ZABA-9206 format. One line per field, with one value per residue (C-alpha): residue number from 1; x, y, z. Coordinates in Angstrom, 3 decimals, padded with zeros to 6 digits. Layout:
<sites>
nr = c(NUM;...)
x = c(X;...)
y = c(Y;...)
z = c(Z;...)
</sites>
This chain:
<sites>
nr = c(1;2;3;4;5;6;7;8;9;10;11;12;13;14;15;16;17;18;19;20;21;22;23;24;25;26;27;28;29;30;31;32;33;34;35;36;37;38;39;40;41;42;43;44;45;46;47;48;49;50;51;52;53;54;55;56;57;58;59;60;61;62;63;64;65;66;67;68;69;70;71;72;73;74;75;76;77;78;79;80;81;82;83;84;85;86;87;88;89;90;91;92;93;94;95;96;97;98;99;100;101;102;103;104;105;106;107;108;109;110;111;112;113;114;115;116;117;118;119;120;121;122;123;124;125;126;127;128;129;130;131;132;133;134;135;136;137;138;139;140;141;142;143;144;145;146;147;148;149;150;151;152;153;154;155;156;157;158;159;160;161;162;163;164;165;166;167;168;169;170;171;172;173;174;175;176;177;178;179;180;181;182;183;184;185;186;187;188;189;190;191;192;193;194;195;196;197;198;199;200;201;202;203;204;205;206;207;208;209;210;211;212;213;214;215;216;217;218;219;220;221;222;223;224;225;226;227;228;229;230;231;232;233;234;235;236;237;238;239;240;241;242;243;244;245;246;247;248;249;250;251;252;253;254;255;256;257;258;259;260;261;262;263;264;265;266;267;268;269;270;271;272;273;274;275;276;277;278;279;280;281;282;283;284;285;286;287;288;289;290;291;292;293;294;295;296;297;298;299;300;301;302;303;304;305;306;307;308;309;310;311;312;313;314;315;316;317;318;319;320;321;322;323;324;325;326;327;328;329;330;331;332;333;334;335;336;337;338;339;340;341;342;343;344;345;346;347;348;349;350;351;352;353;354;355;356;357;358;359;360;361;362;363;364;365;366;367;368;369;370;371;372;373;374;375;376;377;378;379;380;381;382;383;384;385;386;387;388;389;390;391;392;393;394;395;396;397;398;399;400;401;402;403;404;405;406;407;408;409;410;411;412;413;414;415;416;417;418;419;420;421;422;423;424;425;426;427;428;429;430;431;432;433;434;435;436;437;438;439;440;441;442;443;444;445;446;447;448;449;450;451;452;453;454;455;456;457;458;459;460;461;462;463;464;465;466;467;468;469;470;471;472;473;474;475;476;477;478;479;480;481;482;483;484;485;486;487;488;489;490;491;492;493;494;495;496;497;498;499;500;501;502;503;504;505;506;507;508;509;510;511;512;513;514;515;516;517;518;519;520;521;522;523;524;525;526;527;528;529;530;531;532;533;534;535;536;537;538;539;540;541;542;543;544;545;546;547;548;549;550;551;552;553;554;555;556;557;558;559;560;561;562;563;564;565;566;567;568;569;570;571;572;573;574;575;576;577)
x = c(123.784;120.860;118.027;117.254;120.634;120.257;116.324;116.846;113.298;112.744;115.773;113.739;110.697;113.463;113.576;117.470;119.448;120.542;124.217;126.853;128.163;130.884;128.956;126.624;129.544;131.057;127.906;127.629;131.132;130.246;127.256;129.077;131.960;129.720;127.033;129.434;130.807;127.221;125.799;127.992;126.444;122.850;121.871;118.463;117.927;121.994;121.749;120.678;122.407;125.356;124.524;123.586;127.117;129.122;127.264;127.846;131.676;131.440;129.773;132.287;135.312;133.700;133.395;136.861;137.939;135.124;136.930;140.132;138.707;139.941;136.605;134.263;132.032;131.388;129.258;125.483;124.804;125.943;123.540;120.839;122.734;124.564;121.064;120.310;123.145;122.397;118.643;119.629;121.826;119.649;117.004;119.210;120.920;117.296;116.660;119.840;118.762;115.442;116.884;119.506;116.582;115.060;111.999;111.319;109.089;108.164;106.010;109.030;107.841;107.346;110.857;112.347;110.528;112.329;115.361;115.158;114.178;117.118;119.078;117.510;117.830;121.571;122.280;120.445;122.922;125.994;125.547;124.977;127.906;130.045;128.892;130.065;133.709;134.468;133.431;135.960;134.089;134.448;138.282;137.540;135.718;132.271;133.272;135.326;132.561;129.517;130.861;129.188;132.745;133.343;134.577;138.158;137.534;140.215;138.584;139.621;137.575;134.742;135.348;135.004;131.505;130.152;130.425;129.354;125.569;125.114;126.366;122.842;121.218;121.427;121.580;119.885;116.301;113.895;115.232;118.915;117.896;116.196;119.191;121.616;119.570;119.178;122.891;123.199;120.769;123.132;125.761;125.352;123.641;126.238;129.229;128.309;132.019;131.512;128.588;131.362;132.794;129.120;128.833;131.947;132.099;128.336;126.230;123.547;121.849;120.963;119.532;118.003;116.096;114.169;112.609;109.783;106.916;105.788;108.930;109.596;108.495;107.005;109.532;112.078;111.437;110.967;114.317;115.766;113.897;115.140;118.915;118.666;117.648;120.073;122.594;121.122;121.770;124.893;127.343;127.862;129.699;126.654;124.443;126.141;125.979;122.560;121.223;123.502;122.126;119.256;117.070;115.235;112.189;111.801;111.622;109.193;106.918;107.127;106.272;102.885;101.948;103.568;102.352;102.605;105.823;107.176;106.719;108.186;111.229;111.316;110.473;113.272;115.695;114.317;114.954;118.548;118.928;117.871;119.992;122.479;121.176;122.599;120.054;117.215;115.805;115.624;112.223;110.585;111.781;110.474;106.923;107.800;106.280;102.928;103.186;105.723;102.936;100.448;102.669;102.807;099.149;097.947;101.298;102.216;103.901;106.958;106.300;105.025;108.130;110.494;107.886;108.048;112.357;111.847;110.328;112.115;115.107;113.740;112.344;115.767;115.439;113.023;112.165;110.275;109.342;107.192;105.552;105.681;102.584;101.071;100.565;099.026;102.087;101.993;098.791;100.347;103.217;101.477;098.998;102.033;103.416;100.615;100.027;102.623;105.350;108.301;110.733;108.069;107.135;111.082;111.454;107.915;109.261;112.412;110.724;108.385;111.009;112.749;109.879;109.213;112.764;112.556;110.493;106.993;105.313;105.764;105.545;102.138;101.199;101.686;100.063;096.908;097.086;097.280;101.084;101.964;099.217;100.262;103.992;102.863;101.523;104.613;106.664;104.270;104.319;107.408;110.177;112.801;115.275;115.983;112.180;112.487;115.268;113.488;109.924;111.839;113.428;110.253;108.754;111.739;110.938;107.402;107.742;108.759;105.020;103.444;100.460;102.930;104.937;101.362;100.691;103.974;105.041;101.561;101.460;102.786;102.928;105.318;107.807;107.845;109.034;111.243;112.897;112.997;114.639;117.005;118.160;117.703;118.096;121.163;123.219;121.004;117.671;119.312;120.702;117.332;115.197;117.793;117.019;113.485;113.591;115.544;113.229;109.904;108.322;107.766;105.128;106.834;105.033;106.119;109.838;109.552;107.723;111.045;113.548;115.362;116.671;119.189;121.958;121.547;121.550;125.115;126.667;125.441;127.285;130.853;129.970;132.020;130.133;127.798;128.658;126.000;125.183;126.723;125.141;121.731;122.070;123.332;120.732;118.016;119.602;119.512;115.762;114.991;116.829;114.443;112.529;113.881;113.452;115.181;118.024;118.294;117.824;120.710;123.126;122.086;123.112;126.968;127.894;126.517;128.142;131.296;131.089;129.997;133.374;135.704;134.187;135.365;138.350;140.794;142.476;139.807;139.936;136.927;134.207;133.615;133.429;130.756;128.263;129.287;129.741;125.900;124.824;126.097;124.962;121.840;122.073;123.055;120.534;118.698;120.027;120.245;122.941;123.042;123.536;126.617;128.254;128.245;129.340;132.052;133.198;133.445;135.472;133.850;135.135;139.200;137.799;135.687;138.291;141.351;137.769;137.627;141.193;141.308;138.846;137.004;133.057;130.280;133.305;133.238;129.554;129.255;131.961;130.101;126.930;128.967;130.969;128.007;129.597;129.056;130.540;132.940;136.159;134.936;134.806;138.505;139.559;137.795;139.954;142.698;142.369)
y = c(-000.362;000.926;-002.020;-002.576;-004.294;-006.423;-007.907;-010.015;-009.766;-005.715;-005.722;-007.051;-005.095;-002.162;-000.518;-000.707;001.833;004.050;003.659;005.577;008.002;005.779;002.794;004.799;005.246;002.371;001.067;003.623;002.623;-000.588;000.096;002.088;-000.230;-002.740;-000.863;001.568;-001.326;-003.342;-000.045;-000.506;-003.472;-001.642;-001.315;000.411;004.105;004.720;008.462;008.561;005.930;007.356;010.842;008.645;006.804;010.392;011.164;007.900;008.528;011.929;010.919;008.180;010.991;013.289;011.016;009.769;013.226;013.389;010.380;012.817;015.290;014.831;015.891;014.848;012.323;014.784;017.081;016.693;017.965;014.331;012.493;013.327;013.599;010.162;008.279;010.062;009.541;005.513;005.782;006.972;004.821;001.703;002.839;003.515;-000.163;-001.879;000.007;-001.549;-004.891;-003.996;-002.603;-005.685;-008.231;-009.332;-010.944;-007.459;-005.233;-002.310;000.762;002.913;006.539;004.773;004.124;007.505;009.057;007.232;007.408;010.748;011.244;009.388;011.792;014.651;013.114;012.745;015.895;017.625;015.470;016.019;019.794;019.194;017.628;019.545;022.607;020.889;019.958;023.481;025.492;023.702;022.864;019.358;020.142;021.677;019.817;020.270;021.904;024.483;025.434;025.815;027.478;031.220;033.509;035.434;039.575;038.376;035.794;035.584;036.633;033.308;031.780;033.702;033.408;029.506;030.645;032.216;029.281;026.850;028.878;029.275;025.850;025.010;027.460;025.408;021.456;021.431;020.941;023.720;023.503;023.525;026.912;028.052;027.899;028.923;032.230;032.648;032.497;034.614;037.722;037.018;037.780;041.045;042.492;041.693;042.425;045.041;044.763;040.847;042.305;042.574;039.303;037.609;039.558;037.994;034.445;033.901;032.904;035.966;034.999;031.923;033.588;035.993;032.946;032.206;035.463;033.787;032.422;030.064;028.363;028.415;028.405;031.412;031.050;030.811;033.269;036.608;035.286;035.760;039.091;040.158;038.873;040.750;043.913;043.630;043.514;046.105;048.435;048.031;048.751;049.963;046.428;044.166;046.625;046.499;042.638;042.473;044.986;042.983;039.511;040.237;041.047;044.530;042.794;039.944;042.736;044.324;041.273;041.083;044.561;043.832;040.657;039.918;040.192;043.870;042.581;041.267;044.545;046.701;045.033;044.548;048.515;049.012;047.479;048.627;052.367;051.586;049.944;053.068;055.020;054.470;056.760;054.295;051.393;053.699;053.266;049.684;050.287;051.117;048.235;045.971;047.834;048.950;052.559;051.547;048.994;051.802;054.404;052.391;051.289;054.998;055.516;052.224;050.618;050.276;053.431;051.659;050.771;053.617;055.616;053.414;053.244;057.246;057.258;054.670;057.162;059.404;058.198;056.980;061.178;062.200;059.896;061.847;059.477;057.643;061.136;061.012;057.713;059.310;061.860;058.897;056.994;059.636;060.121;063.820;064.393;061.179;063.551;066.448;064.496;062.778;066.395;067.414;063.435;061.263;060.526;063.037;060.777;060.471;063.867;064.994;062.014;063.406;067.165;066.269;064.529;067.236;069.491;067.293;067.466;071.220;072.350;069.569;071.444;073.718;070.884;069.377;073.118;073.524;069.993;070.653;074.005;072.372;070.095;072.827;072.054;075.771;075.438;072.361;073.224;076.539;074.477;072.316;074.980;076.049;072.555;071.104;071.779;069.510;071.398;069.293;069.169;072.414;072.929;070.264;072.661;075.887;074.842;073.438;077.268;078.722;076.651;077.087;080.981;081.470;080.771;083.478;082.445;081.541;084.542;086.883;084.504;084.744;088.218;089.375;086.729;088.335;084.895;083.653;086.792;086.951;083.050;083.089;086.428;084.452;081.653;084.309;085.042;081.689;079.282;077.126;078.122;076.439;077.674;081.567;081.236;079.788;082.204;085.348;083.893;084.510;087.585;088.806;087.624;088.401;091.508;092.600;095.618;098.635;097.674;093.734;095.045;097.555;094.418;092.314;094.758;092.974;090.331;093.162;092.555;088.804;089.494;091.456;088.905;086.363;088.030;087.465;084.094;082.230;079.060;077.920;079.291;082.545;083.114;086.362;087.628;086.829;088.434;091.289;091.196;090.998;093.593;096.136;095.395;095.296;099.499;100.857;101.921;105.053;104.116;100.586;103.072;104.447;101.665;099.582;102.215;102.082;099.169;099.294;095.466;095.542;098.858;097.391;094.506;095.819;098.489;096.169;094.202;097.528;097.407;096.544;093.743;092.039;089.085;086.914;088.845;090.488;094.290;094.591;093.644;095.888;098.840;097.874;098.230;101.326;102.865;101.963;103.348;106.878;106.619;109.813;108.670;110.992;112.937;110.856;107.591;109.631;110.320;106.929;105.383;107.786;107.765;103.757;104.043;103.771;106.869;105.631;102.469;103.598;106.368;103.351;101.409;103.965;104.479;100.704;101.274;098.928;098.849;100.877;102.233;105.843;106.642;104.751;107.310;110.605;109.693;109.234;112.366;114.997;118.615;120.465;118.379;116.687;118.871;118.204;114.584;114.594;116.412;113.765;111.052;112.869;112.943)
z = c(-090.134;-091.929;-090.970;-094.900;-095.271;-092.558;-093.671;-096.893;-097.118;-096.677;-098.878;-101.778;-101.586;-102.233;-105.053;-106.649;-106.122;-108.463;-110.367;-109.101;-112.077;-112.566;-113.276;-115.321;-117.617;-117.695;-118.780;-121.406;-122.883;-123.041;-124.841;-127.577;-127.885;-129.037;-130.809;-133.164;-134.885;-135.321;-137.599;-140.212;-141.524;-141.542;-145.282;-144.358;-143.740;-144.651;-144.432;-140.871;-139.491;-141.096;-138.795;-135.710;-136.335;-136.502;-132.692;-130.891;-132.115;-130.716;-127.600;-127.551;-127.735;-125.001;-122.803;-122.359;-122.289;-119.603;-117.635;-117.315;-115.551;-111.984;-110.180;-113.033;-110.847;-108.095;-110.337;-109.855;-113.074;-114.551;-111.919;-114.367;-117.577;-117.679;-116.878;-120.265;-121.976;-121.487;-122.034;-125.329;-126.611;-124.959;-127.343;-130.142;-129.996;-130.201;-133.492;-134.816;-134.001;-135.747;-138.628;-138.958;-138.202;-142.002;-139.732;-138.453;-140.628;-139.143;-140.785;-142.700;-141.751;-138.237;-138.173;-139.788;-137.067;-134.487;-135.557;-136.002;-131.712;-131.350;-133.644;-131.923;-128.063;-128.785;-130.321;-126.961;-124.594;-126.648;-126.128;-122.752;-122.309;-124.416;-122.433;-119.354;-120.671;-122.218;-118.254;-116.612;-114.152;-114.253;-112.948;-109.796;-106.657;-106.522;-102.795;-104.313;-107.652;-105.265;-102.651;-103.011;-103.556;-100.899;-101.200;-101.422;-103.812;-106.955;-109.986;-110.989;-108.726;-109.799;-112.412;-112.359;-110.402;-112.793;-115.623;-113.437;-112.683;-115.977;-117.072;-114.655;-116.032;-119.510;-118.571;-115.314;-114.920;-113.130;-109.330;-110.593;-112.809;-109.959;-107.576;-110.391;-111.069;-106.971;-106.785;-109.995;-108.637;-105.329;-106.843;-108.518;-105.460;-103.405;-105.905;-108.782;-110.297;-110.856;-113.771;-116.391;-115.708;-116.004;-119.028;-120.432;-118.892;-118.796;-121.832;-121.277;-125.027;-122.736;-119.723;-121.522;-123.211;-120.298;-120.639;-122.937;-121.424;-122.977;-122.811;-118.471;-115.314;-113.951;-110.887;-113.841;-116.241;-113.484;-111.606;-115.093;-115.653;-112.789;-113.718;-116.842;-115.029;-112.532;-115.351;-117.391;-114.454;-113.226;-115.358;-119.508;-120.325;-119.038;-119.943;-123.512;-123.903;-122.545;-125.555;-128.494;-127.012;-128.240;-124.565;-126.013;-127.953;-124.848;-122.460;-124.706;-124.510;-121.355;-120.285;-122.730;-121.600;-117.895;-114.323;-112.733;-110.951;-114.250;-116.058;-112.830;-113.406;-117.417;-117.599;-115.157;-117.832;-120.586;-118.879;-118.502;-121.918;-124.049;-121.891;-124.236;-127.205;-129.737;-128.620;-128.550;-132.361;-131.688;-129.293;-132.154;-134.405;-131.850;-131.554;-128.318;-128.399;-127.546;-125.372;-122.631;-123.631;-122.445;-119.606;-118.619;-118.423;-116.290;-114.721;-110.807;-109.556;-110.091;-113.286;-114.441;-113.232;-115.257;-117.913;-118.234;-118.086;-121.399;-123.474;-122.040;-123.579;-127.192;-127.434;-128.458;-131.627;-133.992;-136.095;-131.983;-131.424;-134.252;-133.797;-129.314;-130.949;-132.608;-129.764;-127.760;-125.674;-125.298;-123.277;-120.696;-120.287;-119.209;-117.354;-115.193;-114.672;-112.279;-110.878;-110.566;-107.745;-107.692;-109.849;-112.500;-112.552;-113.102;-115.726;-117.612;-117.122;-119.009;-121.670;-122.336;-122.319;-124.979;-127.405;-127.106;-127.909;-131.064;-133.176;-133.555;-134.464;-131.022;-129.364;-131.266;-129.870;-126.336;-126.466;-127.889;-124.987;-122.186;-121.763;-120.980;-117.946;-117.052;-116.672;-114.845;-111.765;-111.974;-111.655;-108.770;-107.086;-107.157;-104.856;-106.646;-108.688;-111.379;-112.010;-112.314;-114.291;-116.846;-116.594;-117.333;-119.874;-121.826;-121.237;-122.498;-125.306;-125.885;-125.317;-128.572;-129.862;-129.571;-127.649;-124.747;-125.393;-124.228;-121.526;-119.788;-120.194;-118.533;-116.006;-113.070;-110.765;-113.278;-113.573;-109.772;-109.778;-112.011;-110.086;-107.302;-109.008;-110.087;-106.579;-104.716;-107.317;-108.656;-111.759;-114.112;-112.777;-112.542;-115.970;-117.609;-115.487;-116.050;-120.180;-119.869;-118.054;-121.305;-123.826;-122.633;-122.619;-118.957;-117.889;-116.165;-112.792;-112.939;-113.466;-110.549;-108.857;-109.129;-109.118;-106.177;-108.445;-109.674;-107.296;-108.077;-111.997;-111.723;-109.517;-112.356;-114.877;-113.114;-113.588;-116.318;-116.528;-117.849;-121.221;-122.037;-118.354;-118.771;-121.312;-120.295;-116.920;-118.266;-121.008;-118.549;-116.582;-118.852;-119.544;-115.862;-115.845;-118.589;-115.607;-113.837;-110.127;-110.781;-111.742;-108.482;-106.637;-108.015;-107.607;-103.979;-103.784;-102.458;-103.825;-106.972;-108.130;-106.886;-108.861;-112.113;-111.818;-111.006;-114.039;-116.180;-114.986;-118.292;-116.192;-115.614;-118.239;-116.557;-118.089;-121.853;-121.143;-123.627;-120.880;-117.747;-120.680;-121.959;-118.040;-116.952;-120.268;-119.819;-115.871;-117.322;-120.129;-119.056;-115.173;-112.426;-111.091;-108.114;-110.382;-112.039;-108.419;-107.597;-110.198;-110.704;-107.255;-107.142;-110.150;-113.231;-115.088;-115.128;-116.300;-119.059;-120.127;-120.491;-122.085;-124.579;-125.318;-126.013;-128.287;-126.856;-128.851;-126.329;-123.724;-125.093;-125.643;-122.322;-120.890;-122.784;-120.862;-117.378;-117.742;-119.413;-121.181;-118.047;-115.512;-117.635;-116.291;-112.367;-113.250;-114.678;-111.383;-109.726;-111.429;-110.927;-107.433)
</sites>
């Protein structure tokens, strides 16, 4: 037995033990039973007492419902809530006695203030009690509610656990909130599929309210930012819920004024939210463009990467692009092309490509800020195929400007680089590189230097995807074949010749005939007899003859160039044999 229970003098020195939840509830019900009738006789401050009386009646009804819940006394939240309710009702009882006592003459304003404070306290307590009752957690054993759900937990158990977490967030003190947020973060970390259920059963709007720096301790705020960031990044449903409940504004304010740790988490959430194009416009509404641009300049490596990702996402919106230019985003993005981490560099390149493709205004801005030089530097230094793709797209967009066109056309280094990508890059890099080779004005000397990529261009002509690849490959090849030595080099490549002839076959439906016809016609324009012999030997003549009979555009002219007047009978005999 505890010593305190056996020593009377010592027992008297101990503070009275707190009443159990059941005892406190009994005291509250006894007070309400006496208080409610007595308020009917109060004649002063009648409107205020009518409000209080309604709240007392509502509270009595809710407490009756509480006592019907099988496990209500086990819930730790009630250990604080019920004593607070008891204290409030005691205060109301005191005010009731004062208003009924003719000899008591308090100041009118003071009494009004006291009554209003009691009304406010009771409103909050009724809200918390209602929240507990509606959550359903009072009908379950505390051991069930508090146990962290396992992988095999049922959807019902998980839903109840989530409701309990959010109930604690809204009713409990700092320690309850901290533990609830820790449990929520652990749940999202271990089971990403739970994010959708959190969005459905959790009070996300309250979680977002915890981002307010003035209303919460830093430890609560940091965990809340992390939880919101996880919800924004895990699933489409939870991300949509986070945005619709108004998280974007508090997150941007966190980036603007929070610690660097908070900035990183908030920036990650903003990047995820703005990945949905329909959400991007809202960044401007909250004044977030300048905030994100500033974080791109001065954030940590992690924060900077997420900020650049968010800027890239919002740059798809025309109005926001203008705001980005006004906030000085373009020189920042171009600097990041050559100084950021690989991840941030890729996002910056993507954003620059979006801006370059949007309008001549942005292309001029990029060129004025020496954007082409930065892009070429990035093209030379980067090993990421995704980054190279964005860089090439931006260069392709800029190549339509006169100054960029002249610079790119005359740069042997650049021409060799894109020819090498035609040979060794992935299909998207090959596509963009072939487009540049087809459009630029390349000198004959540089065409001879890169003639080794012609076999790759022939092979690309067979690719059905992506759309337009066959055409740009054929156009690039026709451009390179303007050099006589390149024609001879190509026809000496047996695999390339066989591919061209197979593409001419009328039975081959995978390639539009205008592309191989154009290539053969170019080879035979001032082509040597050796080129003719190799093409004829491979079967080009027969396919062109049939295509000519089918009146396929360009086939007749290509056939005439291939046959020649003096050798026509020889070629006909070769075909018959």
